[in-house]
KEMIVO-189059 format. One line per 3 residues: number of its first residue (from 1); for each residue x, y, z of C-alpha. Coordinates in nm, 3 decimals. Layout:
NUM> X:Y:Z  ...
This chain:
1> 2.268:-1.876:-0.976  2.653:-1.876:-0.805  2.973:-1.760:-0.985
4> 3.264:-1.967:-0.987  3.565:-1.705:-0.860  3.961:-1.810:-0.907
7> 4.212:-1.534:-0.791  4.559:-1.547:-0.946  4.835:-1.317:-0.804
10> 5.044:-1.146:-1.065  5.430:-1.296:-1.079  5.744:-1.130:-0.984
13> 5.804:-0.770:-1.104  6.133:-0.651:-1.246  6.146:-0.404:-0.932
16> 6.124:-0.658:-0.674  5.922:-0.696:-0.388  5.818:-0.426:-0.088
19> 5.569:-0.200:-0.137  5.462:-0.166:-0.512  5.105:-0.059:-0.487
22> 4.963:0.162:-0.748  5.338:0.127:-0.911  5.321:0.017:-1.267
25> 5.591:-0.285:-1.276  5.652:-0.500:-1.551  5.664:-0.909:-1.491
28> 6.023:-1.045:-1.498  6.037:-1.373:-1.731  6.050:-1.556:-1.442
31> 5.740:-1.357:-1.316  5.550:-1.450:-1.698  5.680:-1.816:-1.621
34> 5.501:-1.820:-1.242  5.157:-1.737:-1.416  5.196:-1.944:-1.692
37> 5.242:-2.237:-1.485  4.975:-2.164:-1.230  4.709:-2.168:-1.486
40> 4.872:-2.440:-1.725  4.607:-2.717:-1.620  4.353:-2.480:-1.451
43> 4.022:-2.324:-1.563  3.835:-2.371:-1.783  3.691:-2.006:-1.710
46> 3.415:-1.802:-1.922  3.558:-1.433:-1.854  3.886:-1.349:-1.768
49> 3.948:-1.028:-1.508  4.220:-0.808:-1.429  4.329:-0.542:-1.228
52> 4.491:-0.268:-1.521  4.824:-0.299:-1.395  5.052:-0.407:-1.637
55> 5.182:-0.692:-1.409  4.868:-0.831:-1.379  4.678:-0.690:-1.732
58> 4.993:-0.817:-1.979  4.968:-1.165:-1.874  4.533:-1.138:-1.859
61> 4.592:-1.015:-2.255  4.790:-1.292:-2.369  4.575:-1.549:-2.157
64> 4.248:-1.389:-2.330  4.403:-1.402:-2.680  4.555:-1.733:-2.633
67> 4.214:-1.896:-2.511  3.961:-1.672:-2.724  3.827:-1.549:-2.392
70> 3.656:-1.211:-2.287  3.841:-0.951:-2.087  3.716:-0.719:-1.859
73> 4.000:-0.497:-1.680  3.871:-0.361:-1.348  4.039:-0.038:-1.200
76> 3.859:-0.110:-0.824  4.118:-0.437:-0.806  4.414:-0.192:-0.814
79> 4.665:-0.264:-0.533  4.622:-0.092:-0.205  4.811:0.246:-0.264
82> 5.102:0.287:0.005  5.154:0.644:-0.055  5.511:0.774:0.059
85> 5.582:0.387:0.141  5.551:0.294:-0.243  5.846:0.174:-0.378
88> 6.020:0.107:-0.043  6.090:-0.216:0.112  6.028:-0.308:0.469
91> 6.413:-0.304:0.509  6.438:0.061:0.397  6.122:0.157:0.613
94> 6.293:0.020:0.943  6.563:0.277:0.906  6.378:0.582:0.917
97> 5.982:0.474:0.990  6.030:0.138:1.237  5.751:0.236:1.439
100> 5.504:0.345:1.170  5.574:0.030:0.960  5.498:-0.176:1.323
103> 5.178:0.014:1.369  5.058:-0.093:1.014  5.167:-0.441:1.065
106> 5.007:-0.450:1.401  4.665:-0.270:1.307  4.666:-0.237:0.888
109> 4.312:-0.087:0.966  4.413:0.140:1.213  4.698:0.303:1.078
112> 4.728:0.444:0.724  5.125:0.484:0.568  5.179:0.830:0.530
115> 4.953:0.975:0.208  4.837:0.631:0.122  4.491:0.454:0.103
118> 4.301:0.387:0.424  4.255:-0.004:0.428  3.873:0.048:0.498
121> 3.842:0.225:0.167  4.049:-0.014:-0.017  3.805:-0.280:0.160
124> 3.504:-0.078:0.047  3.614:-0.054:-0.350  3.758:-0.461:-0.370
127> 3.463:-0.571:-0.249  3.218:-0.350:-0.444  3.375:-0.484:-0.737
130> 3.378:-0.840:-0.653  3.030:-0.793:-0.558  2.924:-0.630:-0.913
133> 3.163:-0.885:-1.110  2.939:-1.183:-0.916  2.597:-1.013:-1.046
136> 2.726:-0.920:-1.395  2.874:-1.226:-1.484  2.635:-1.464:-1.260
139> 2.661:-1.827:-1.349  2.973:-1.790:-1.519  3.319:-1.937:-1.416
142> 3.581:-1.611:-1.365  3.951:-1.588:-1.349  4.030:-1.288:-1.184
145> 4.420:-1.143:-1.208  4.510:-0.923:-0.940  4.743:-0.841:-0.629
148> 4.849:-0.973:-0.322  4.681:-0.722:-0.123  4.332:-0.762:-0.300
151> 4.377:-1.148:-0.261  4.446:-1.130:0.105  4.151:-0.891:0.175
154> 3.874:-1.146:-0.002  4.029:-1.462:0.138  4.046:-1.336:0.478
157> 3.699:-1.209:0.449  3.608:-1.533:0.294  3.760:-1.692:0.577
160> 3.573:-1.516:0.832  3.902:-1.380:0.986  3.917:-1.078:1.230
163> 4.031:-0.760:1.057  4.334:-0.756:1.268  4.456:-1.086:1.118
166> 4.440:-0.949:0.755  4.837:-0.948:0.738  4.845:-1.325:0.812
169> 4.705:-1.459:0.486  4.983:-1.533:0.273  4.970:-1.541:-0.105
172> 5.290:-1.603:-0.331  5.348:-1.463:-0.649  5.181:-1.672:-0.939
175> 4.962:-1.821:-0.672  4.589:-1.961:-0.765  4.355:-1.980:-0.526
178> 3.975:-2.034:-0.525  3.750:-1.781:-0.362  3.450:-1.929:-0.204
181> 3.162:-1.614:-0.147  2.809:-1.624:-0.041  2.575:-1.516:-0.378
184> 2.551:-1.109:-0.309  2.266:-0.956:-0.227  2.033:-0.829:-0.503
187> 2.017:-0.461:-0.555  1.704:-0.329:-0.378  1.416:-0.235:-0.594
190> 1.383:0.136:-0.643  1.044:0.199:-0.568  0.980:0.521:-0.775
193> 1.057:0.287:-1.062  0.724:0.079:-0.997
């Protein structure tokens, strides 16, 4: 039984662009409107799933209340943690960390921002979370409210893109996109439980 998943990126945040990562910025009024516009004629959904960061979860709570839908907060759908780069823009990093930024853009799996989360680790937690959701909510329609990095990763994998092409996937604020995934493998039966 397949699970239908749509991904919604949070809207514009008060602190603007750059590497927001685990920073918990609220949405601007325009960011709220971007998200409301995205879901206007979309759906219906059976379950809402959201990153716990307020730029996602605040809107998810509003939408759940409006439509009487259950809401599941999933901590493993947080954005990539950018370490020392959190809160900084690419323009700022070009001033003193241009070489490191270039390495990250060229090979995000091979270069981790100082103090940041390795992309392979990020991928493992996000993919595991989506597989758990597919199994837990099998046959249902899910709206997953999350971040650009999470969406980029999932969409790149669904499209079969090579790892080095990850940053070619562009996801705008308040963008709603379907995620086409193969059904997850059922967990292997533990022989000791027979």
